[in-house]
C-alpha positions, 0 to 999 in steps of 0.5 A: 501499500502506497504512504498516502493511500487511506486503508478501507474501513477508514474514515475520512472527510471529502474536501469536495462534498464536504462531508465525512465516509468510511473507505469501501475500496481503492481502486486506481486514483479513486475511492469509494465511500460511504456516509459513516451512518450507511447509505449509497457510496459516491467515488472521490479523488485521492487529492481531494479526502484525508484521515478525518481529524476528531473535529470532523467528525465531532461537528456532525453529532455537535450539529445533531445534539444542538440541532436536538436539544429545541425541540424537547426542552435542555438536556438533564 
């Protein structure tokens, strides 16, 4: 595996789409990615994908928590 290749199963950030994904397959100059919670795969060029950081993974979770916090009142 080349040094810049991400392994199948790695959580990555697609810089063009602006979303997190899991590497499902590596082929040629592309990765096949799938959303973290499942769904339809998409292809991304290697240069458009980087390993996900802690900040990348926390941001969607925080946004979801914030969106839900106003619906049911304060979380106790």
